[in-house]
GUKELO-833150 format. One record per residue (C-alpha): residue in one letter; x, y, z. Coordinates in pm, whole numbers, padded with zeros to 5 digits, always signed. Layout:
N
AXYZ ...
// end
This chain:
484
M-08628+08133+00372 N-08421+08440+00430 I-08364+08581+00083 R-08101+08812+00230 H-07881+08517+00326 C-07530+08636+00245 P-07277+08630+00530 A-07026+08831+00328 V-07273+09114+00284 L-07363+09111+00653 A-06997+09115+00752 A-06936+09408+00522 I-07221+09601+00680 L-07093+09532+01033 C-06734+09621+00956 V-06775+09932+00740 S-06569+10223+00863 G-06494+10567+00734 P-06545+10934+00812 G-06820+10962+01073 I-06889+10588+01072 A-06788+10378+01372 T-06680+10020+01324 A-06942+09793+01480 A-06815+09523+01713 P-06943+09176+01625 V-07214+09035+01848 T-07102+08731+02046 A-07285+08483+02266 S-07094+08603+02574 G-07175+08961+02482 I-07544+08875+02468 E-07532+08710+02810 M-07349+09007+02965 A-07550+09280+02791 G-07724+09519+03028 Y-07961+09803+02969 D-07824+10148+03050 G-08125+10357+02950 G-08237+10524+02632 A-08345+10379+02300 L-08185+10064+02163 P-07869+10140+01961 D-07865+10171+01585 G-07740+09876+01385 Q-07682+09536+01542 A-07616+09510+01914 A-07603+09246+02188 I-07856+09432+02403 T-08102+09430+02113 V-08057+09053+02080 K-08132+09012+02451 V-08443+09229+02429 Q-08563+09031+02127 V-08511+08701+02310 L-08704+08826+02613 L-08988+08950+02392 D-08996+08614+02213 R-09012+08429+02545 A-09289+08659+02660 G-09501+08571+02357 I-09455+08909+02188 S-09276+08806+01872 P-09003+09028+01728 G-09009+08813+01416 V-08660+08686+01340 I-08406+08744+01615 D-08123+08937+01450 G-08008+09198+01700 I-08115+09485+01474 R-08348+09760+01591 G-08586+09750+01297 G-08956+09786+01235 M-09046+09445+01374 S-08852+09506+01696 R-09010+09847+01748 S-09359+09712+01686 A-09291+09424+01926 I-09187+09665+02202 S-09502+09864+02139 A-09716+09548+02161 F-09539+09443+02482 E-09599+09787+02629 R-09968+09764+02546 R-10001+09420+02706 S-09810+09544+03012 G-10024+09855+03059 L-09743+10093+02958 P-09757+10381+02707 A-09723+10205+02372 D-09462+10419+02197 G-09237+10136+02080 V-08930+10290+02244 M-08715+10095+02486 D-08700+10246+02835 E-08652+10148+03198 A-09017+10051+03245 V-09005+09811+02948 W-08678+09659+03069 A-08825+09603+03415 A-09139+09445+03271 L-08925+09205+03063 Q-08725+09075+03359 P-08976+08807+03467 F-08883+08626+03141 A-08505+08648+03193 G-08458+08312+03362 G-08194+08091+03202 A-07923+08164+02948 M-08000+08359+02634 T-07791+08124+02419 V-07701+07755+02430 D-07456+07522+02259 Y-07601+07303+01986 T-07420+07024+01804 I-07533+06989+01444 T-07652+06637+01359 E-07658+06436+01038 A-08036+06480+01032 D-07996+06858+01025 A-07802+06834+00700 A-08014+06557+00545 H-08296+06585+00292 L-08237+06950+00209 T-08400+07092-00101 R-08140+07209-00352 E-08329+07525-00440 I-08680+07667-00443 P-08772+07789-00792 T-08990+08093-00847 D-09209+07936-01113 Y-09513+07757-00972 L-09506+07485-01239 E-09154+07393-01136 K-09261+07392-00771 A-09558+07168-00853 N-09319+06907-00997 M-09125+06883-00670 T-09195+06639-00386 T-09141+06891-00109 L-09069+07261-00061 G-08826+07198+00220 Y-08538+07383+00376 T-08253+07472+00142 S-07970+07489+00396 V-07870+07397+00749 A-07869+07767+00835 E-08227+07805+00720 K-08345+07495+00906 L-08174+07588+01232 G-08267+07954+01196 E-08635+07860+01196 R-08593+07619+01484 F-08429+07880+01704 H-08626+08182+01574 M-08307+08336+01433 D-08230+08525+01117 E-08006+08285+00929 D-07749+08556+00855 F-07730+08622+01228 L-07692+08251+01299 V-07387+08247+01069 A-07246+08571+01211 L-07281+08444+01569 N-07060+08148+01477 P-06775+08298+01273 G-06544+08046+01109 I-06760+07749+01205 A-06897+07546+00916 L-07259+07445+00960 V-07192+07075+00915 P-07270+06770+01129 G-07048+06736+01433 N-06974+07103+01478 T-07105+07279+01789 I-07250+07625+01748 K-07417+07892+01957 V-07792+07938+01911 I-08068+08128+02086 A-08194+07926+02382 P-08520+07757+02284 S-08829+07803+02496 K-09162+07630+02503 P-09442+07799+02305 L-09719+07955+02509 R-10038+07753+02535 A-10382+07897+02604 K-10733+07899+02466 V-10755+08198+02236 A-11102+08352+02216 Q-11031+08658+02001 I-10772+08750+01739 F-10724+09103+01611 V-10541+09185+01289 E-10419+09545+01312 K-10382+09664+00955 G-10224+09990+01066 T-09939+09827+01259 N-09896+09494+01076 R-09944+09304+01401 V-10173+09017+01506 A-10288+09000+01869 A-10460+08704+02036 Y-10668+08735+02355 D-10798+08478+02601 D-11159+08453+02714 E-11090+08690+03005 G-10989+08968+02768 H-10613+08949+02833 M-10363+08959+02546 V-10173+08631+02526 V-09950+08667+02219 N-09876+08929+01955 Y-09699+08866+01623 P-09563+09069+01329 A-09747+09001+01006 T-09770+09074+00637 I-10120+09195+00555 G-10299+09260+00224 S-10231+09557+00000 S-10467+09823-00133 E-10499+09624-00456 T-10558+09291-00282 P-10682+09390+00063 S-10734+09168+00361 P-11095+09120+00472 S-11283+09363+00689 G-11510+09289+00980 T-11520+08986+01208 H-11496+08619+01110 R-11424+08291+01286 V-11153+08029+01269 R-11298+07741+01072 A-11019+07484+01087 V-10644+07432+01114 A-10430+07254+00856 M-10069+07166+00935 N-09808+07107+00665 P-10057+07193+00389 E-10035+07149+00017 Y-10120+07458-00186 T-10342+07468-00494 Y-10284+07750-00739 N-10582+07847-00957 P-10517+08151-01179 S-10880+08177-01288 I-10991+08288-00942 N-10687+08457-00796 F-10357+08604-00912 T-10162+08485-01216 Q-09807+08370-01151 G-09570+08399-01447 N-09711+08227-01755 N-09898+07961-01561 T-10263+07934-01666 S-10347+07588-01531 V-10445+07471-01185 L-10137+07344-01001 T-10092+07162-00671 L-09774+07257-00490 P-09628+07012-00237 P-09611+07088+00135 G-09307+07226+00311 P-09187+07530+00508 N-09090+07703+00185 G-09438+07667+00037 P-09652+07977-00029 V-09835+07932+00303 G-09544+07790+00497 S-09608+07512+00746 V-09950+07615+00880 W-10289+07725+00744 I-10555+07863+00983 A-10870+07888+00774 L-11138+08151+00835 T-11509+08134+00776 K-11448+08407+00517 P-11394+08180+00213 T-11036+08156+00084 Y-10885+08370+00361 G-10671+08267+00654 L-10367+08317+00871 H-10061+08117+00771 G-09684+08077+00771 T-09435+08221+00526 P-09124+08110+00339 N-08952+08442+00416 P-08983+08535+00786 A-08726+08816+00762 G-08938+08993+00501 L-09268+09019+00691 F-09253+09398+00720 R-09119+09453+00368 G-09393+09294+00159 Q-09767+09269+00110 S-09987+08964+00078 H-10268+08889-00165 G-10520+08933+00116 C-10432+08675+00378 V-10220+08723+00690 R-09865+08588+00690 L-09679+08504+01011 T-09346+08337+01073 N-09389+07961+01064 W-09309+07931+01434 D-09558+08200+01531 A-09827+08046+01310 E-09762+07705+01466 E-09788+07848+01818 L-10116+08019+01732 A-10254+07708+01561 Y-10252+07520+01892 M-10436+07799+02074 V-10726+07876+01840 Q-11059+07700+01885 P-11214+07616+01545 G-11572+07734+01528 T-11528+07958+01832 T-11225+08186+01802 T-11313+08513+01629 V-11078+08707+01399 E-11147+09078+01366 F-10967+09295+01111 L-10901+09645+01245 E-10873+09914+00981 P-10588+10168+00994 G-10665+10426+01259 T-10833+10173+01488 S-10612+10029+01762 L-10638+09746+02011 A-10696+10002+02285 D-10999+10131+02093 V-11168+09790+02097 M-11023+09622+02408 G-10938+09916+02633 E-10618+09947+02829 A-10459+09636+02977 T-10577+09569+03332 G-10452+09218+03396 V-10236+08937+03264 S-10313+08614+03087 R-10272+08300+03292 A-10053+08153+03017 V-09819+08451+03028 Q-09810+08441+03406 A-09722+08071+03400 A-09435+08134+03157 A-09300+08412+03380 N-09329+08193+03690 A-09140+07915+03514 A-08864+08157+03416 A-08842+08277+03776 R-08794+07922+03900 V-08501+07885+03661 A-08345+08210+03783 A-08402+08128+04152 P-08457+07755+04216 D-08571+07815+04575 A-08865+08011+04434 A-09005+07677+04322 A-09074+07585+04683 P-09446+07532+04751 E-09464+07832+04981 N-09334+08055+04701 A-09537+07908+04417 G-09718+08171+04216 S-09554+08454+04407 L-09412+08630+04101 T-09647+08879+03938 L-09611+09080+03620 L-09659+09450+03583 S-10034+09526+03605 S-10114+09168+03703 R-10406+09134+03940 A-10490+08764+03925 P-10299+08469+04075 A-10107+08253+03831 R-10292+07966+03668 K-10156+07714+03426 P-10210+07747+03051 V-10380+07483+02842 A-10133+07252+02669 I-10166+07053+02349 S-09985+06722+02333 G-09794+06574+02045 Q-10069+06316+02006 D-10322+06592+01946 A-10096+06746+01685 V-10071+06414+01504 A-10448+06365+01528 A-10499+06705+01373 G-10278+06615+01079 A-09998+06841+01194 V-09706+06601+01154 S-09623+06236+01121 E-09543+06089+01457 A-09170+06063+01522 P-09011+05796+01741 P-09054+05867+02113 D-08685+05938+02165 T-08701+06236+01927 Q-09012+06394+02074 T-08831+06641+02298 A-08924+07001+02361 G-08882+07218+02057 S-08824+06925+01820 P-09043+06922+01510 A-09154+06579+01399 A-09080+06438+01055 I-09237+06606+00754 P-09403+06345+00533 G-09364+06373+00157 K-09582+06245-00124 G-09626+05871-00113 G-09563+05866+00260 E-09183+05886+00249 T-09013+06097+00511 V-08832+06384+00348 S-08702+06559+00657 T-08640+06447+01012 P-08523+06740+01225 A-08308+06640+01515 A-08417+06671+01874 V-08345+07012+02024 P-08168+07023+02361 V-08398+07123+02643 D-08266+07426+02831 P-08365+07497+03195 L-08634+07749+03101 T-08804+07503+02866 A-08779+07228+03127 A-08939+07452+03387 V-09227+07541+03157 E-09270+07175+03065 A-09289+07087+03433 A-09539+07366+03497 T-09774+07247+03225 S-09729+06871+03223 D-10053+06797+03407 I-10277+07035+03211 P-10582+06878+03046 E-10523+06838+02675 V-10717+07037+02418 E-10793+06875+02086 V-10758+07094+01778 T-10899+06925+01470 A-11080+07039+01162 P-11454+06970+01121 G-11500+06617+00995 G-11221+06457+01193 P-10844+06426+01165 Q-10679+06553+00847 P-10401+06393+00644 A-10050+06516+00718 A-10033+06704+00389 T-10361+06894+00369 Q-10456+07036+00032 L-10546+07403-00008 P-10733+07455-00333 A-10753+07781-00520 G-10445+07957-00408 M-10482+07911-00037 G-10837+07955+00077 G-10981+07605+00092 F-10849+07269+00200 V-10942+06906+00173 L-11101+06707+00451 P-11123+06327+00442 Q-11456+06158+00371 S-11558+05840+00542 D-11432+05632+00249 G-11091+05799+00260 A-11152+06015-00045 A-11104+06390-00031 T-11354+06656-00113 E-11307+07027-00164 T-11489+07213+00109 T-11407+07573+00026 P-11429+07741-00315 G-11107+07921-00404 A-11073+08291-00462 A-10813+08535-00336 G-10479+08365-00296 D-10154+08470-00140 
// end
């Protein structure tokens, strides 16, 4: 997914020296763990402290996009979003107040050891062609390398994954360092705002508190994203993609309608969140590192992992999606932050129990509060694996592989399994969050009409999708138009 994947190029950038240019020290796992904040803006280039800040933002639900240790546009926008949620001046610059507000999410190690399995290296796609006709003749648009697969699983830029493990081949049996996984936030999202001016997507609960905030690719002036307010209509996991040049863009010399197979490297990635505005939605992307460097054909692209997290929080038919034009900010429509989401509070409390086990004692439960928090902690709503399967998200994997952070198998055409990601080790932070949310009532997220097939078709570029009829046949429910 990362089109910049070239370890040699990255190494050259990190090791360049010359008049007026300092040689950058490589970032190591131990360096990340030991990194402390000494004040001022984050350093230029790649740095261990920037990795740590990105990990803390990611755990807090304020996505920096890919974790790469580089102070870029996505990191700055994430700091700004975190400041806004925390009630701080949203200037996007790291300072002591931001560092202090991040500390509730610092429980547990920043990195963990991970031993690559045979499944990680199995069923990889040799390459993803550019031409849509060639893509349509494939059975899956899957991962092309172990680095890409593990990078997505651990929210890492794949170049950074390689650089963090110098001299270690990404082959089964080898143990590598990866960013410590954490459980996605779970809440009922009532409102989503797409900020065109900042390329960010913010989701709020029904009490008006920001829950999550993601970097995004939004439409261009030639193919703009919608305006106004719409609603989430349905969620499709692992969707197929139907290209129709007569009603959206023309790709290459292709003039016929084509159906592209599902997969994380498909045009809409692994998730499609359809809006009531026909043919528009929020979805994943095959190139998470490029979110801030491109423009969409009108829809809103997120990293696959951010889109998946959001997919389990939206309420089809209820959650609104408002597009904010440049010059209009979240503060303009929602005011300044005055409290904290229960889901965010629960994640912070879980992290605190990892950092100080005695804090888990009943008399200390819920004692940790975030900056500007005014409400006691309450548990977020969780969505079980069974609900995900019912919604057509994935095919159900054997029980022994359904551990935290482990994607289930991706079904291919004809029902064969084309990828079976290995179970991800559960770190203490994830275990604490799991324990804190294990007894939460489940919320079912399904499209109108009942459960969808695992590979859900999106006709006309990306806007519509197919829902099953009572006789098992599929019918197009949304006319296609603007695609991505």
